[in-house]
N, C-alpha and C positions, 0 to 999 in steps of 0.2 A: 199734315197728319199722316202718321205712319199707315201704310196699307195693311188692312185687317182681312183675314179670310172668314166669310160668313157661310161656308159651304154647308154646315150643319145647324146654322142658327135658327131660332124659333120663327122669325119672321120670314125666312126663306121657306121654312117648312109650312107655314101658313099659306103661302102662295102656292106651293106645290100641292098641298092637300086639296085647295080649291080647284086647281087645274085637273088633278087626277079624278075628282069627283065628276067633272064634266066629261072627260074622255072615257071613263069607265062606266058611265051611265048605260045600262042596258047590257053590260058585259058580265060574264060569269068567270070565276077562277077556273082555269083549265088545268095547269100543272105547274110544278116548281121543282127545281133541282139545283144542287150546289155543284160548282165547278171545283172548288177547294174550300178551305176553311175561311177564306175571305170573300169569296164571290158566290152570290146566289142569283138565279134567274127566276122570275115570276111571269107566268104567261096567262093572259086574260083573253076571252073570245066571245063574240056575239053570234057565233055560228058561221060568220062570213069573213069577219076580219079578226086578226090576232093583233094584240098589243102587248108589248113586253117591257118589263122593267128589269134592270139589273142593279143589284146592291153590292157596294164594295165596302168592306169593313176592314181596312188596313191601317196605315197610319192615320187615315181620316175615314169618316163614314159619309157615304152619299149615294142617293138613288138617281139613276138617270134612264132615259129611253134606250132600249136595246133592240137594234134592228136585226141582228143575226139570231134568229130563234131556233137554229138547228142544234139539237141536243147532242152534246159531245158524249162519246162512249165512256163508260166507267164512272159515270156521275151518279151522285146519290140523289134519289127522288125524295121530296119533302112534302109535308103537309097534304098527304093523300086524303085526309079526312074531309077536306073542303073542295075536292074536285067536282066541278059542275054547279057549285053554289053561286047564286047571283050576288053582285056587289050592290050594297044598299046605300052606303055613304062613305065619305072620307073626311076625317076630322083630325085637326092638329090638337095636341094636348097643351093646355094653357101654360104659357111661359116656360115651356119644356122643350128639349131637343128630341122629341118623339111625336109620332102620329099614328093613326090606326086607319085600317080599311075594315069596314063592318060588312059582314056577309050574312046570308040566311042562316036559319036554325041556331042562332045564339053564338056564332063563330066570329072572331075578330082577330085580325092580323095586326100586331103592334110592331112598329119599326123603332128601334132605339138607336139613335144617331149619336153614339157616344164615342166616336173615334175608335181607338183600338179595342174598346169595350162595347162596340156596337153589336147589335143582334136583331133577329127577327123572331117573334114569338107568336104562337097561335093559342088563343084563349078560347075555351068553351064556357059561355057565361062569364064567370069571374075568375076562372082558374086556367093556368098554363096546362096545355095538353100536348104541345109539341114545340120543339125549339130547333133553331138553325145551328147555333154554336153552343155546344153542350159544356164548354169549359168554364162557364160562369155559373157557379152554383146558386148564387143569389137570384139570378133570373128565374130559376125554376119555382121559387116561392112568391113571385110578384103577383099582385091581384090586379085585375083590370080597373077596379075602383080607385086604385091609387094614382091613376092618370086622369086628372080632371080636365074637362073640355070647356068649362065655363070660367069666366073671371069673376070671382066672388068678392064683393065688397072692395073692390080695388080703389074706387075713388075715396071712399070713407077712410080706408087705411092710409092712403097717400096723404090726405089733408091732416089727419092727426099726426102722422110721422113728420111731415114737412114742418109743421109748427114746432114740434118737439126737437127734432134732430137736424132739420135742414132738408132742402129739396133733393139734393144729390143722394143723401142717405136713404130718403124715402123712395127715390127712383130704384136704388140698388135692392131694396127690399120688396117693393110691389111690382117691379118689372124685371124679373130674373131672366127674361129673354133678351134684354139688353146686353150687348157685349161691353167690354171695357171701352172700346173705341166709340161705341154709341153713347155711352154715358159722358165721355170726354166731348163729343159733339154737342150735346145738350148743355154742358157746363160752359163750353165756349160761346154759347148763345145766351149767356148771362141768366141761366135758369135760376140761380140763388137769389138774384136781385129782383125778381118779379114777384108780383102778388100771387096768391094761391090760385085764383082762377086763370091768370095768365100762365102760370107754370103748367096748369093742367092743359090749357089750350096748345101751349108749345109741345108738350108730350104727345097729345093727340095728333097734332099736325105732323110730328116726326114719325109716329106710328103709321100714319097714312103713307108717308114717303117711303118707309120700309116696305109697306104692304102692297102699294100700287105704283111706286116710282120705278126708275130705271135700275136694271141689274147689269153691272159691268163685270165681264170676264176679262181679265188682263194678265199679262206677263210682267211681273215685278221682281227684279233682283233674282232673275233665273228660276223663279218659281210661278206657278199659276194660281191666281187669286180670284175668287168670286166675291164681289163686294156689293153691299146694298146702300152704302154711304156715297153720295156723290163727291166728286172733287179728289179722289184718291190719285196719288202719283203713280204713274206706270211707265214702263218702257214700250209697252205695245198693247193696244186694246184689241181683243179677239172678238168679243161680242158686246153689244150694248143694246138693251131692249127691255121689255116688261114680260116676256114669255119665260117663265121659270124652267119649263121643260127644255126649251131650246138652249137656255143658259147652262143648264146641267149637262146637256148633250155636248155642248162646246167645251165646258170645263172638263168633262171626263176625258174627251178626245185628246185634249192638250195636256192634261195632268198625266195621263198614262204615257203619252209621247216623251214628256220631259223626265218622268220617272224612270222609264226604261232606258232612256239615253243616259241618265246619270248612273243608273245601276251597271250598265254595260261599260261605261267610261271608268267607274270606280273599280270594277272587276279587272279590266285590262290593265289599268295603271297600277292597281295593287299587285297584279301578277308580275308586271315588270319591275316594280320596286322590290318585290321579294327576290326575283332573279338577280338584280343588281346587288342586293345585300348579300346573297349567297356567293356571288361572283367576287365581291370584295373580300369576303372571308377566305375563299379559296386562294385568291391572289396573295393575301397576307400570309396564309399558310405555306404557299409554295415559296415565297420570299424567305420565310424562316427556314424552310427546308434547304433552300439553296445556300443560305448562310452557314448552316451546319456542315453541309457538304464541303464548302470551301474553307472552313475555319477549324472544325472540330478534329477531323482525322485526315490529315494529308498524307496518304500512304506513300506516294511517290517521294515526298519530302523525307520521310523516315527511311525509305528503302535506299535512297542516295546517300544518306549519312552512314547507314550500315555498310554499304558497299565501299565506301571511302575509308572505312575503319575496320575492315575484315581482320587484319593482322593485330588490332588492338583489343579485340573482343575475346576474353577468356572462355574456354570451353565450358559448357554446362550453365552459363550465366542466364538468368531469366529476366534481369533488368540491368541496364548499364547507362551510365551518363557519359555522353559524348559530345564533342564540339560540334555545334550547328553552324556550318559555314554560310547558311542562308541569312542568319540573324546575328552572327557573331556572339552568340551566347551558348551556354551549355544547355543540353536537352536530355531528358530521361526517356529511354525507349524501352518498351517491353518486348522480350523475345519469347519465342515458342519453345516450351520444354520439349526435348527429344528432337529438335530440328536445328540444323546448322544455321548460323547466321546468314550464310549465302542463300540457302533454300527459303529461309523466312523472308529475306529481302525479295526474292523472286515471287513469293506469294503476295507480298505487299504490292509489288508492281502489278500483279494481276488484279488485286483489289482496287488499285489506283485506276486501271483501265475501266473496270466496272463502274467505279465512282465517276469517272468522266462521263460514261454513257448515261448514268443517272443524272449528273449535272446537266447534260444536253437535253435530256427529256424534260427536266424541270424548267429549263430556260424556255424550251419550246412550249410548254404548257402555260408559262407565264405570259409568253407573247400571244398565245391563243386567247387567254383570259382577258388580257388588256384590249385586244381587238374586239372581243365580245362585249366588254364593258362599254366601249365607245358606241358600238351599235345599239345596245340596250338603252344607254342614256339618250341617244338620238331618237330612238323609238318612243321612249317615255315623253320626250319633249313634243313629239308629233302628236301623241294621243292627248296630251293636256291642252293642246291649242285647237283641237277639232271642236267645232260648234255645230255642225250638221250631223243628224242621225244617220243619213245615208251614207256619208263619208265615214262615219265611225263604224257602221256595220261592215263596209267594205274592208277597212283596216283590220277589224277583229277577224274577219274571215281569212285574210292573209296571214295574221298571226297564228291562227289555228293550223294553217297549212305549214307554216314554218316550224311550229312546235312538233308536228307529226314527223318531221325529218330530224332525227336526233344528231347533234354534232358530235357526240361521243358514242362509241360503240357499246358502251357499258353503263348500267345504272350507276350513279355516283352519290355518295353520302359523305358528310363530315362528322367527325367526332373529336372534340378537344384538339383540333388542329391536325388530325390524321385523316388522310384520304382513304375511303372505303369504296371499293369497286365491286359490282355484282354482275355476273354473267346473265344474258337474256335468253339463251338457248343452249343446247348441247354443244353445238359447234362453236358458239360464242364463249362457252365456258373453257373450251380448249384454247381459244385465242387469248382469253384473259389469263389463264394459268401459264401457258407456255411460251406466248409471244410477248404479252404486255407486262407481266409481272417480273420482279427481281427475285433472285434466289433467297434474299434476305427478307423478303415480304412474308407476312403471316397469311396462311391459306386456311379457310374454314369452309365447312360443309355440314349440313344436317346429317346426323348419323342413321345409316341403314335405310334411308329413303332417297328418292330422286329429288334433285333440287339444284339451285344455282351454286356455282362456285363463288366464293367471296375472298377478296384480297384486301389485306390492310397494308398500305404502303409503308415501308420501314423508314426510320430516320437514322441518322449516323450513330446514335448511341445504341441502336439495336434494342431498345426497350419498347414494349407494347403495354401501356398501362391497362390495368384490369378493367376499369370502366369502358375503355375503347374496345377491348376484346368482347365484353359483354354486349355492347351495342352492336358490333358486327355480327355476333352470334345470333342476336334477336333477328337481325335482318336475314341471315342465312336461313333461320328457321322459318321465317315469314315466307321467303321464296322457296318453299319446298313442300312436300306432301305432308309435313307436320304443321302446316300453317293453322289448322283448326284445333290443334292440341293445346291444352292448358300449359304444359311444360314440354320442352323438346330437348333431347341431347344433341349437342353439336360438337364435332371434333375440330381440332385445330393444330397445325404444325407449321414449320417454316416451309416455304415453297420449295426449297431445295430438297426436301424429303418427299416431294410429290413427283410420281413418274407415271408415264402412260405405257401400258403394255403394248407390245407390237401387235397391230391389227385390231386393237380394241376400238370399240364404238366411240363416237363422239361423246365427250363428257365423262367417260369411264377412266378412272385413275386408281392407282395404288399409292397409299401413303404410309409413312413410317414415322415412329416417334411421336405419334399424335397424343394429345391430351383431350379431355372432354370437360364440357361445361353444360349445365342445365339452365335453360332460359325459357322465357315466355315469348313466343312468336310475335313480333309487332314491329312497325315502322317508326312510330313516334314515341 
């Protein structure tokens, strides 16, 4: 039979209510406070001893004994109306996932163990007067009378329904506290084939087993399960006994251990996967950029052909077809108006030199990205194979240290295959603009306010698509004093039109031929 979790099942709550009534006998409600929207602490005292319960209402709902009664700062105090009132009794609600703690003066605490919709309500007589989780509007209008504590006409209803619709259908209607696995358990014990009295006896015996038998807390398929049904498959039994409070204590301890382990593991592996994805995109963009450098505009190639044909180029020509001795084909070459072919060839040689520098930088960046990709992939593999929380926390701590040491001196973003770099400080702005960038890169800065320099790395076609410029401008506005504005003006120009006055402070520049764009400051 598949392992089934009974952490908020009616029969577990029946046992819990009985044990709470014993341990809270002679105790009064002292205080209650919430740690967050999912966790609440309830403190009871007899003047000498304090007993504490903690309620968790997250993916599941469950109550368990809580030993650390020290109130955390900045917590919300709850249910002050009942402070000092004595506990009279604790009762489970018939066939329901809820129970109540009855106090003096007509007050009742009701615990709704409804998973994500769980809650704790305080009733005065029949009406809700205070509530732990206020996001559930329907809980505000609940009446205490709507939670019955007695089983009314259960035998009579079962007999008539069993005759009419069969025993299993009758069980589903009359015993709503039975889970799917519990009904399957009865069905596997030939419930349908028995006479009515035998059916009832089997059900009553099974209820006794659920109410007084062994509770198992076990690890099954990397999850923690509390089960009331014997014989469940498990990888590891954590607790086995009849004490519901101890079972809940062991369940909560291991549940939060596994939950926090998985949360941390998913967080770190997700972070690495995101970095790997970003790395791959950057690597592909760099490969494409290298392809354009090597194939689209080979300036040295053109300059060599011009110099070999200086005597064959007529004066004033702006385009000419010449024989390409590299490919044994004709090639059409553009010339610069007002510039001699020889001077134009010399300019192309200078461009070729810059192009080679750009090519080398791109190759270096690709090598760095490839090494980083190998390291990230190895780190992800290590994270995914970790099974111990202590080892995972140590690994996570080391990752955080590594992340604090940036491998690049600038912030980096990508937009449609274009690399965008952002300075981190005034001195870093100078480094980005005057050491790292190329003169054909696009330079951006929020207008008339202090902020980061932003560079869009150029491609061989010299085109900066409008969406890329807008994206970079949004980033420039975000990393400036205009960050809080609805809209911000950002100037942009080619890097070659940005210069630094002699003796100027770090980050101070003068730019020419700038254009302006209005954007909303944002990163995403």
